[in-house]
C-alpha beads as a LAMMPS data file, in Angstrom:
LAMMPS data file: protein, C-alpha beads

375 atoms
374 bonds

1 atom types
1 bond types

-500.0 500.0 xlo xhi
-500.0 500.0 ylo yhi
-500.0 500.0 zlo zhi

Masses

1 110.0

Atoms # bond

1 1 1 -135.063 -266.018 -404.824
2 1 1 -137.598 -264.039 -402.749
3 1 1 -140.461 -265.977 -401.198
4 1 1 -143.896 -265.712 -402.797
5 1 1 -146.865 -264.159 -401.055
6 1 1 -149.235 -266.715 -399.521
7 1 1 -152.468 -267.329 -401.424
8 1 1 -155.661 -265.844 -400.036
9 1 1 -158.642 -268.102 -399.370
10 1 1 -161.457 -268.880 -396.974
11 1 1 -160.325 -270.647 -393.792
12 1 1 -162.112 -273.986 -393.321
13 1 1 -159.860 -275.617 -390.728
14 1 1 -157.590 -278.650 -391.057
15 1 1 -158.605 -282.074 -389.740
16 1 1 -157.198 -285.564 -390.170
17 1 1 -160.548 -286.929 -391.351
18 1 1 -163.153 -285.194 -393.548
19 1 1 -165.745 -285.870 -390.817
20 1 1 -165.003 -284.106 -387.535
21 1 1 -166.622 -282.618 -384.462
22 1 1 -166.450 -282.110 -380.690
23 1 1 -168.085 -284.121 -377.935
24 1 1 -168.413 -283.282 -374.239
25 1 1 -169.059 -285.695 -371.399
26 1 1 -169.422 -285.597 -367.620
27 1 1 -168.551 -289.305 -367.474
28 1 1 -165.217 -291.120 -367.720
29 1 1 -163.889 -290.398 -371.276
30 1 1 -162.325 -293.864 -371.491
31 1 1 -165.740 -295.462 -370.886
32 1 1 -167.357 -293.156 -373.436
33 1 1 -164.793 -294.147 -376.079
34 1 1 -165.370 -297.827 -375.410
35 1 1 -169.123 -297.335 -375.515
36 1 1 -168.731 -295.777 -378.965
37 1 1 -166.458 -298.588 -380.175
38 1 1 -168.825 -301.263 -378.834
39 1 1 -171.636 -299.705 -380.858
40 1 1 -169.880 -301.341 -383.804
41 1 1 -171.058 -304.673 -382.428
42 1 1 -174.484 -303.621 -383.701
43 1 1 -175.238 -304.726 -387.254
44 1 1 -177.054 -301.492 -388.096
45 1 1 -174.215 -299.275 -386.887
46 1 1 -171.558 -301.299 -388.717
47 1 1 -173.473 -301.352 -391.978
48 1 1 -174.025 -297.585 -391.790
49 1 1 -170.341 -296.893 -391.022
50 1 1 -169.215 -299.290 -393.738
51 1 1 -171.319 -297.548 -396.372
52 1 1 -171.104 -293.908 -395.339
53 1 1 -167.607 -293.710 -393.821
54 1 1 -165.649 -296.504 -395.524
55 1 1 -167.365 -296.497 -398.925
56 1 1 -168.363 -300.185 -398.943
57 1 1 -171.232 -300.363 -401.425
58 1 1 -171.937 -304.119 -401.454
59 1 1 -174.787 -305.043 -399.101
60 1 1 -173.398 -308.584 -398.820
61 1 1 -169.949 -307.281 -397.835
62 1 1 -171.477 -304.982 -395.217
63 1 1 -173.456 -307.861 -393.729
64 1 1 -170.394 -310.108 -393.498
65 1 1 -168.381 -307.237 -392.059
66 1 1 -170.920 -306.753 -389.274
67 1 1 -170.520 -310.370 -388.151
68 1 1 -166.722 -310.254 -388.112
69 1 1 -166.475 -306.879 -386.362
70 1 1 -168.742 -308.080 -383.582
71 1 1 -166.323 -310.940 -382.840
72 1 1 -163.205 -308.760 -382.849
73 1 1 -164.669 -305.901 -380.830
74 1 1 -166.177 -308.132 -378.165
75 1 1 -162.832 -309.869 -377.673
76 1 1 -160.966 -306.541 -377.672
77 1 1 -163.299 -305.241 -374.966
78 1 1 -162.856 -308.355 -372.807
79 1 1 -159.049 -308.208 -373.012
80 1 1 -159.032 -304.475 -372.278
81 1 1 -161.147 -304.717 -369.165
82 1 1 -159.229 -307.737 -367.915
83 1 1 -156.021 -305.735 -368.333
84 1 1 -157.462 -302.874 -366.277
85 1 1 -157.264 -305.128 -363.228
86 1 1 -153.786 -306.378 -364.040
87 1 1 -150.450 -305.311 -362.612
88 1 1 -147.480 -303.830 -364.498
89 1 1 -145.966 -307.282 -365.008
90 1 1 -149.069 -308.624 -366.790
91 1 1 -151.309 -305.781 -368.020
92 1 1 -149.291 -304.765 -371.150
93 1 1 -149.733 -308.210 -372.687
94 1 1 -153.516 -308.151 -372.249
95 1 1 -153.693 -304.574 -373.537
96 1 1 -151.723 -305.611 -376.598
97 1 1 -154.170 -308.415 -377.384
98 1 1 -157.023 -305.959 -376.972
99 1 1 -155.493 -303.617 -379.551
100 1 1 -154.595 -306.557 -381.775
101 1 1 -158.318 -307.296 -382.046
102 1 1 -159.134 -303.618 -382.631
103 1 1 -156.541 -303.668 -385.423
104 1 1 -158.267 -306.688 -386.963
105 1 1 -161.620 -304.912 -386.720
106 1 1 -160.239 -301.835 -388.462
107 1 1 -158.450 -303.845 -391.148
108 1 1 -161.662 -305.742 -391.876
109 1 1 -163.013 -302.571 -393.504
110 1 1 -160.116 -302.601 -395.988
111 1 1 -159.622 -306.353 -396.299
112 1 1 -162.965 -308.166 -395.876
113 1 1 -162.810 -311.756 -394.578
114 1 1 -159.458 -311.023 -392.982
115 1 1 -159.737 -314.270 -390.999
116 1 1 -159.347 -316.206 -394.260
117 1 1 -155.922 -314.655 -394.869
118 1 1 -152.718 -316.023 -393.332
119 1 1 -151.656 -312.530 -392.229
120 1 1 -154.534 -312.551 -389.725
121 1 1 -152.650 -315.177 -387.705
122 1 1 -149.241 -313.515 -387.476
123 1 1 -148.096 -310.429 -385.605
124 1 1 -145.776 -309.265 -388.386
125 1 1 -143.267 -308.293 -385.692
126 1 1 -140.735 -310.143 -383.583
127 1 1 -138.761 -309.489 -380.419
128 1 1 -136.849 -311.796 -378.158
129 1 1 -134.863 -310.932 -375.022
130 1 1 -131.129 -311.469 -374.775
131 1 1 -130.628 -314.296 -372.241
132 1 1 -127.316 -312.771 -371.185
133 1 1 -128.411 -309.247 -370.274
134 1 1 -131.342 -307.242 -368.979
135 1 1 -133.404 -305.064 -371.278
136 1 1 -132.308 -301.485 -371.921
137 1 1 -134.868 -299.355 -373.854
138 1 1 -132.040 -297.365 -375.438
139 1 1 -130.777 -300.361 -377.403
140 1 1 -133.916 -302.462 -377.899
141 1 1 -135.676 -302.781 -381.234
142 1 1 -138.595 -304.641 -382.785
143 1 1 -138.036 -306.447 -386.081
144 1 1 -140.593 -306.352 -388.894
145 1 1 -140.916 -309.994 -389.819
146 1 1 -142.849 -311.882 -392.501
147 1 1 -146.310 -310.469 -393.028
148 1 1 -148.959 -310.121 -390.353
149 1 1 -151.508 -307.821 -388.791
150 1 1 -148.857 -305.102 -388.338
151 1 1 -148.445 -304.863 -392.129
152 1 1 -152.188 -304.844 -392.791
153 1 1 -152.682 -302.135 -390.157
154 1 1 -149.889 -300.042 -391.700
155 1 1 -151.481 -300.349 -395.152
156 1 1 -154.918 -299.586 -393.744
157 1 1 -153.697 -296.331 -392.205
158 1 1 -151.382 -295.255 -395.039
159 1 1 -153.588 -296.552 -397.900
160 1 1 -150.647 -297.807 -399.914
161 1 1 -148.733 -301.110 -400.186
162 1 1 -146.078 -301.749 -397.545
163 1 1 -142.641 -301.459 -399.132
164 1 1 -139.857 -301.753 -396.506
165 1 1 -137.666 -304.888 -396.600
166 1 1 -138.329 -307.857 -394.358
167 1 1 -136.162 -307.750 -391.260
168 1 1 -136.196 -303.946 -390.976
169 1 1 -135.775 -302.736 -387.398
170 1 1 -137.832 -300.266 -385.361
171 1 1 -135.772 -298.901 -382.424
172 1 1 -137.846 -298.511 -379.255
173 1 1 -136.172 -295.254 -378.198
174 1 1 -136.904 -293.731 -381.600
175 1 1 -140.544 -294.859 -381.475
176 1 1 -140.915 -293.271 -378.036
177 1 1 -139.654 -289.992 -379.492
178 1 1 -142.916 -289.772 -381.478
179 1 1 -145.139 -289.923 -378.379
180 1 1 -145.999 -286.316 -377.397
181 1 1 -147.977 -287.413 -374.332
182 1 1 -144.677 -288.442 -372.698
183 1 1 -142.446 -285.720 -374.157
184 1 1 -141.436 -284.521 -370.688
185 1 1 -140.500 -288.023 -369.548
186 1 1 -138.665 -288.650 -372.825
187 1 1 -136.582 -285.498 -372.390
188 1 1 -135.751 -286.404 -368.794
189 1 1 -134.738 -289.990 -369.543
190 1 1 -132.988 -289.628 -372.888
191 1 1 -131.824 -285.994 -372.624
192 1 1 -133.104 -285.072 -376.082
193 1 1 -136.314 -283.606 -377.541
194 1 1 -139.043 -285.622 -379.188
195 1 1 -138.787 -285.824 -382.962
196 1 1 -142.013 -283.972 -383.650
197 1 1 -142.524 -280.551 -385.213
198 1 1 -145.747 -278.958 -383.951
199 1 1 -147.767 -277.091 -386.545
200 1 1 -149.087 -273.600 -385.833
201 1 1 -152.258 -272.404 -387.523
202 1 1 -152.735 -275.491 -389.716
203 1 1 -155.551 -274.759 -392.105
204 1 1 -157.384 -275.767 -395.236
205 1 1 -158.016 -272.751 -397.448
206 1 1 -160.662 -272.578 -400.146
207 1 1 -161.178 -270.205 -403.055
208 1 1 -164.822 -270.624 -404.037
209 1 1 -164.678 -268.662 -407.283
210 1 1 -162.129 -271.094 -408.722
211 1 1 -163.143 -274.205 -406.741
212 1 1 -159.580 -274.557 -405.469
213 1 1 -158.365 -275.780 -402.084
214 1 1 -154.947 -276.142 -400.483
215 1 1 -153.233 -276.704 -397.136
216 1 1 -151.195 -274.208 -395.156
217 1 1 -149.387 -274.213 -391.804
218 1 1 -146.684 -272.416 -389.850
219 1 1 -143.753 -273.719 -387.830
220 1 1 -141.938 -271.865 -385.058
221 1 1 -138.354 -271.134 -386.070
222 1 1 -137.020 -272.157 -382.667
223 1 1 -138.552 -275.630 -383.020
224 1 1 -136.769 -276.177 -386.304
225 1 1 -133.520 -274.859 -384.849
226 1 1 -133.751 -276.929 -381.654
227 1 1 -134.069 -280.116 -383.719
228 1 1 -131.547 -278.977 -386.320
229 1 1 -134.118 -279.279 -389.094
230 1 1 -133.607 -277.220 -392.228
231 1 1 -136.494 -276.017 -394.385
232 1 1 -135.505 -278.340 -397.290
233 1 1 -135.411 -281.290 -394.892
234 1 1 -138.852 -280.456 -393.511
235 1 1 -140.332 -280.036 -396.986
236 1 1 -138.753 -283.299 -398.155
237 1 1 -140.278 -285.165 -395.206
238 1 1 -143.826 -284.160 -396.157
239 1 1 -143.678 -283.852 -399.958
240 1 1 -144.853 -287.041 -401.634
241 1 1 -146.127 -287.933 -405.076
242 1 1 -149.198 -285.789 -405.673
243 1 1 -148.524 -283.486 -402.707
244 1 1 -145.686 -280.973 -402.440
245 1 1 -145.128 -277.855 -400.343
246 1 1 -143.275 -274.586 -400.587
247 1 1 -142.286 -271.894 -398.115
248 1 1 -144.033 -268.529 -398.545
249 1 1 -143.675 -265.124 -396.908
250 1 1 -144.472 -264.912 -393.226
251 1 1 -146.002 -261.929 -391.476
252 1 1 -144.307 -262.963 -388.220
253 1 1 -140.535 -263.298 -388.012
254 1 1 -140.894 -265.993 -385.337
255 1 1 -142.594 -268.380 -387.771
256 1 1 -142.001 -269.911 -391.180
257 1 1 -145.080 -270.446 -393.341
258 1 1 -145.710 -273.263 -395.821
259 1 1 -148.503 -274.068 -398.245
260 1 1 -149.358 -276.597 -400.958
261 1 1 -147.260 -275.914 -404.046
262 1 1 -150.262 -276.334 -406.301
263 1 1 -153.915 -275.858 -405.269
264 1 1 -156.227 -278.783 -405.922
265 1 1 -159.103 -278.125 -408.321
266 1 1 -162.327 -279.652 -406.975
267 1 1 -164.805 -281.280 -409.353
268 1 1 -168.442 -282.232 -409.110
269 1 1 -169.903 -282.206 -405.607
270 1 1 -166.620 -282.949 -403.840
271 1 1 -166.236 -280.748 -400.761
272 1 1 -162.824 -279.239 -399.842
273 1 1 -162.192 -281.654 -396.939
274 1 1 -162.868 -284.743 -399.059
275 1 1 -160.942 -283.266 -401.968
276 1 1 -157.804 -282.865 -399.856
277 1 1 -158.201 -286.044 -397.795
278 1 1 -155.288 -287.748 -399.551
279 1 1 -153.090 -284.655 -399.130
280 1 1 -153.742 -284.643 -395.377
281 1 1 -153.083 -288.396 -395.228
282 1 1 -149.690 -287.974 -396.932
283 1 1 -148.640 -285.462 -394.258
284 1 1 -148.720 -288.361 -391.766
285 1 1 -149.833 -286.007 -388.991
286 1 1 -149.595 -286.978 -385.337
287 1 1 -152.402 -285.566 -383.178
288 1 1 -152.301 -284.769 -379.468
289 1 1 -153.750 -282.394 -376.918
290 1 1 -151.386 -279.567 -376.021
291 1 1 -151.638 -276.723 -373.524
292 1 1 -155.139 -275.450 -372.976
293 1 1 -156.672 -278.772 -374.137
294 1 1 -156.093 -277.741 -377.736
295 1 1 -155.915 -280.459 -380.367
296 1 1 -152.499 -280.046 -381.975
297 1 1 -150.981 -281.649 -385.070
298 1 1 -147.308 -282.473 -385.502
299 1 1 -145.049 -283.677 -388.293
300 1 1 -142.862 -286.649 -387.246
301 1 1 -139.243 -286.617 -388.413
302 1 1 -138.822 -290.269 -389.334
303 1 1 -135.530 -290.547 -391.200
304 1 1 -134.386 -292.994 -388.478
305 1 1 -137.153 -295.438 -389.363
306 1 1 -137.080 -297.798 -392.353
307 1 1 -140.471 -296.488 -393.510
308 1 1 -142.865 -293.636 -392.696
309 1 1 -145.033 -294.933 -389.881
310 1 1 -148.403 -293.487 -388.791
311 1 1 -149.197 -292.627 -385.188
312 1 1 -151.506 -295.592 -384.602
313 1 1 -148.822 -298.012 -385.807
314 1 1 -146.050 -296.352 -383.752
315 1 1 -148.033 -296.735 -380.518
316 1 1 -149.200 -300.225 -381.482
317 1 1 -145.581 -301.303 -382.033
318 1 1 -144.423 -300.013 -378.640
319 1 1 -147.321 -301.842 -377.007
320 1 1 -146.331 -305.035 -378.841
321 1 1 -142.834 -304.696 -377.388
322 1 1 -144.125 -304.121 -373.860
323 1 1 -146.469 -307.096 -374.186
324 1 1 -143.601 -309.283 -375.388
325 1 1 -141.423 -308.008 -372.567
326 1 1 -143.795 -309.075 -369.794
327 1 1 -144.440 -312.372 -371.582
328 1 1 -140.828 -313.434 -372.084
329 1 1 -138.643 -311.546 -369.629
330 1 1 -140.072 -310.963 -366.116
331 1 1 -136.541 -310.368 -364.801
332 1 1 -136.133 -307.350 -367.066
333 1 1 -139.610 -306.120 -366.139
334 1 1 -138.649 -306.107 -362.459
335 1 1 -135.368 -304.367 -363.288
336 1 1 -137.183 -301.681 -365.303
337 1 1 -139.731 -301.099 -362.534
338 1 1 -136.845 -300.341 -360.189
339 1 1 -135.087 -298.071 -362.715
340 1 1 -135.571 -294.553 -364.025
341 1 1 -136.834 -295.993 -367.318
342 1 1 -140.077 -296.944 -365.610
343 1 1 -141.099 -293.287 -365.674
344 1 1 -141.465 -293.369 -369.447
345 1 1 -142.929 -296.886 -369.618
346 1 1 -145.530 -296.085 -366.979
347 1 1 -146.264 -292.826 -368.788
348 1 1 -146.803 -294.688 -372.049
349 1 1 -149.169 -297.203 -370.465
350 1 1 -151.183 -294.575 -368.596
351 1 1 -151.335 -291.885 -371.313
352 1 1 -150.375 -293.115 -374.785
353 1 1 -152.497 -296.235 -374.383
354 1 1 -155.585 -294.083 -373.809
355 1 1 -154.782 -291.907 -376.801
356 1 1 -154.235 -295.005 -378.957
357 1 1 -157.737 -296.127 -377.999
358 1 1 -159.134 -292.775 -379.110
359 1 1 -157.174 -292.916 -382.375
360 1 1 -158.672 -296.327 -383.105
361 1 1 -162.110 -294.867 -382.518
362 1 1 -161.332 -292.128 -385.058
363 1 1 -160.128 -294.666 -387.605
364 1 1 -163.048 -297.068 -387.125
365 1 1 -165.563 -294.284 -387.693
366 1 1 -163.304 -292.305 -390.084
367 1 1 -164.128 -289.254 -388.007
368 1 1 -161.989 -286.931 -385.903
369 1 1 -164.019 -286.739 -382.692
370 1 1 -162.451 -284.460 -380.083
371 1 1 -163.722 -285.663 -376.719
372 1 1 -163.643 -283.254 -373.762
373 1 1 -164.606 -283.674 -370.129
374 1 1 -167.252 -281.020 -369.387
375 1 1 -166.516 -280.929 -365.665

Bonds

1 1 1 2
2 1 2 3
3 1 3 4
4 1 4 5
5 1 5 6
6 1 6 7
7 1 7 8
8 1 8 9
9 1 9 10
10 1 10 11
11 1 11 12
12 1 12 13
13 1 13 14
14 1 14 15
15 1 15 16
16 1 16 17
17 1 17 18
18 1 18 19
19 1 19 20
20 1 20 21
21 1 21 22
22 1 22 23
23 1 23 24
24 1 24 25
25 1 25 26
26 1 26 27
27 1 27 28
28 1 28 29
29 1 29 30
30 1 30 31
31 1 31 32
32 1 32 33
33 1 33 34
34 1 34 35
35 1 35 36
36 1 36 37
37 1 37 38
38 1 38 39
39 1 39 40
40 1 40 41
41 1 41 42
42 1 42 43
43 1 43 44
44 1 44 45
45 1 45 46
46 1 46 47
47 1 47 48
48 1 48 49
49 1 49 50
50 1 50 51
51 1 51 52
52 1 52 53
53 1 53 54
54 1 54 55
55 1 55 56
56 1 56 57
57 1 57 58
58 1 58 59
59 1 59 60
60 1 60 61
61 1 61 62
62 1 62 63
63 1 63 64
64 1 64 65
65 1 65 66
66 1 66 67
67 1 67 68
68 1 68 69
69 1 69 70
70 1 70 71
71 1 71 72
72 1 72 73
73 1 73 74
74 1 74 75
75 1 75 76
76 1 76 77
77 1 77 78
78 1 78 79
79 1 79 80
80 1 80 81
81 1 81 82
82 1 82 83
83 1 83 84
84 1 84 85
85 1 85 86
86 1 86 87
87 1 87 88
88 1 88 89
89 1 89 90
90 1 90 91
91 1 91 92
92 1 92 93
93 1 93 94
94 1 94 95
95 1 95 96
96 1 96 97
97 1 97 98
98 1 98 99
99 1 99 100
100 1 100 101
101 1 101 102
102 1 102 103
103 1 103 104
104 1 104 105
105 1 105 106
106 1 106 107
107 1 107 108
108 1 108 109
109 1 109 110
110 1 110 111
111 1 111 112
112 1 112 113
113 1 113 114
114 1 114 115
115 1 115 116
116 1 116 117
117 1 117 118
118 1 118 119
119 1 119 120
120 1 120 121
121 1 121 122
122 1 122 123
123 1 123 124
124 1 124 125
125 1 125 126
126 1 126 127
127 1 127 128
128 1 128 129
129 1 129 130
130 1 130 131
131 1 131 132
132 1 132 133
133 1 133 134
134 1 134 135
135 1 135 136
136 1 136 137
137 1 137 138
138 1 138 139
139 1 139 140
140 1 140 141
141 1 141 142
142 1 142 143
143 1 143 144
144 1 144 145
145 1 145 146
146 1 146 147
147 1 147 148
148 1 148 149
149 1 149 150
150 1 150 151
151 1 151 152
152 1 152 153
153 1 153 154
154 1 154 155
155 1 155 156
156 1 156 157
157 1 157 158
158 1 158 159
159 1 159 160
160 1 160 161
161 1 161 162
162 1 162 163
163 1 163 164
164 1 164 165
165 1 165 166
166 1 166 167
167 1 167 168
168 1 168 169
169 1 169 170
170 1 170 171
171 1 171 172
172 1 172 173
173 1 173 174
174 1 174 175
175 1 175 176
176 1 176 177
177 1 177 178
178 1 178 179
179 1 179 180
180 1 180 181
181 1 181 182
182 1 182 183
183 1 183 184
184 1 184 185
185 1 185 186
186 1 186 187
187 1 187 188
188 1 188 189
189 1 189 190
190 1 190 191
191 1 191 192
192 1 192 193
193 1 193 194
194 1 194 195
195 1 195 196
196 1 196 197
197 1 197 198
198 1 198 199
199 1 199 200
200 1 200 201
201 1 201 202
202 1 202 203
203 1 203 204
204 1 204 205
205 1 205 206
206 1 206 207
207 1 207 208
208 1 208 209
209 1 209 210
210 1 210 211
211 1 211 212
212 1 212 213
213 1 213 214
214 1 214 215
215 1 215 216
216 1 216 217
217 1 217 218
218 1 218 219
219 1 219 220
220 1 220 221
221 1 221 222
222 1 222 223
223 1 223 224
224 1 224 225
225 1 225 226
226 1 226 227
227 1 227 228
228 1 228 229
229 1 229 230
230 1 230 231
231 1 231 232
232 1 232 233
233 1 233 234
234 1 234 235
235 1 235 236
236 1 236 237
237 1 237 238
238 1 238 239
239 1 239 240
240 1 240 241
241 1 241 242
242 1 242 243
243 1 243 244
244 1 244 245
245 1 245 246
246 1 246 247
247 1 247 248
248 1 248 249
249 1 249 250
250 1 250 251
251 1 251 252
252 1 252 253
253 1 253 254
254 1 254 255
255 1 255 256
256 1 256 257
257 1 257 258
258 1 258 259
259 1 259 260
260 1 260 261
261 1 261 262
262 1 262 263
263 1 263 264
264 1 264 265
265 1 265 266
266 1 266 267
267 1 267 268
268 1 268 269
269 1 269 270
270 1 270 271
271 1 271 272
272 1 272 273
273 1 273 274
274 1 274 275
275 1 275 276
276 1 276 277
277 1 277 278
278 1 278 279
279 1 279 280
280 1 280 281
281 1 281 282
282 1 282 283
283 1 283 284
284 1 284 285
285 1 285 286
286 1 286 287
287 1 287 288
288 1 288 289
289 1 289 290
290 1 290 291
291 1 291 292
292 1 292 293
293 1 293 294
294 1 294 295
295 1 295 296
296 1 296 297
297 1 297 298
298 1 298 299
299 1 299 300
300 1 300 301
301 1 301 302
302 1 302 303
303 1 303 304
304 1 304 305
305 1 305 306
306 1 306 307
307 1 307 308
308 1 308 309
309 1 309 310
310 1 310 311
311 1 311 312
312 1 312 313
313 1 313 314
314 1 314 315
315 1 315 316
316 1 316 317
317 1 317 318
318 1 318 319
319 1 319 320
320 1 320 321
321 1 321 322
322 1 322 323
323 1 323 324
324 1 324 325
325 1 325 326
326 1 326 327
327 1 327 328
328 1 328 329
329 1 329 330
330 1 330 331
331 1 331 332
332 1 332 333
333 1 333 334
334 1 334 335
335 1 335 336
336 1 336 337
337 1 337 338
338 1 338 339
339 1 339 340
340 1 340 341
341 1 341 342
342 1 342 343
343 1 343 344
344 1 344 345
345 1 345 346
346 1 346 347
347 1 347 348
348 1 348 349
349 1 349 350
350 1 350 351
351 1 351 352
352 1 352 353
353 1 353 354
354 1 354 355
355 1 355 356
356 1 356 357
357 1 357 358
358 1 358 359
359 1 359 360
360 1 360 361
361 1 361 362
362 1 362 363
363 1 363 364
364 1 364 365
365 1 365 366
366 1 366 367
367 1 367 368
368 1 368 369
369 1 369 370
370 1 370 371
371 1 371 372
372 1 372 373
373 1 373 374
374 1 374 375
């Protein structure tokens, strides 16, 4: 069957959050991000974000939220800055506890009074070293155990109940394959490409006369071929209940073009970005800066995982493993430092950790803020 012509509409741009914008700084971006996050220690800022970005209408809930966020964010900041002075055999553990508190702060928006729930006091993950052998990242895995902050964070990002079975395993090598900041190191160490498909020309199109909006994007043929991904497999990985996609004709033989199977009809005063927020969420996009400092979105191929896992949770899980590693197995830490694997671990701690911090900022404010150094 011949492919259909793509629909015509006004280009509005695709973003992970309905609120978006660019910021420029001459200062250290890491300090700017933390300054923004620490603003949520202010009651006025929290109450505004809770109402206007997270849709919390109860004044009492917003007031209680402000108190709890202040506690979590202050502790997250203290752990983070203590870790900055740590060495490789200690810093990952302190960074993990920093992000654990940021996760609690974020989850508080979805589950008020989180500290009164038992899941607030469990990691939701487990890992223990083998006493008879040193750690090898190619065979290590983290186990999803019980119910803890990991589960609440997953549900907060995906906005649906967690459904994978208890005891499901998350292989470390597979998780690292979803980290574009260390794609070069990953290819060198594991001799395989990352499991991400970069999107070209991702866009939200809008037809004003009919109040319809839909998503569209292109994928380079060579990227699909290099990862042995067929079009049906790609479509299956992103088509969920309420959101499906179809291939349409491409004007460039080097690319395959996809768009929403059915446009979404907007009602009332809903703008196109808010109207398609759930559709964008279901794509489970991973964001990163590519060549030319361009914000790029990718689709993760996650058949090797027990459940679709968002970018924040992937990075958080790797950091949990690294924190557990330095806590329980200093012998393996020393062995890794002296091995080729340290290239990818050091890359994760120096690059992915910073991006995870920025992703938490996005999620806390429900706003895609692209931060650039103006110098």
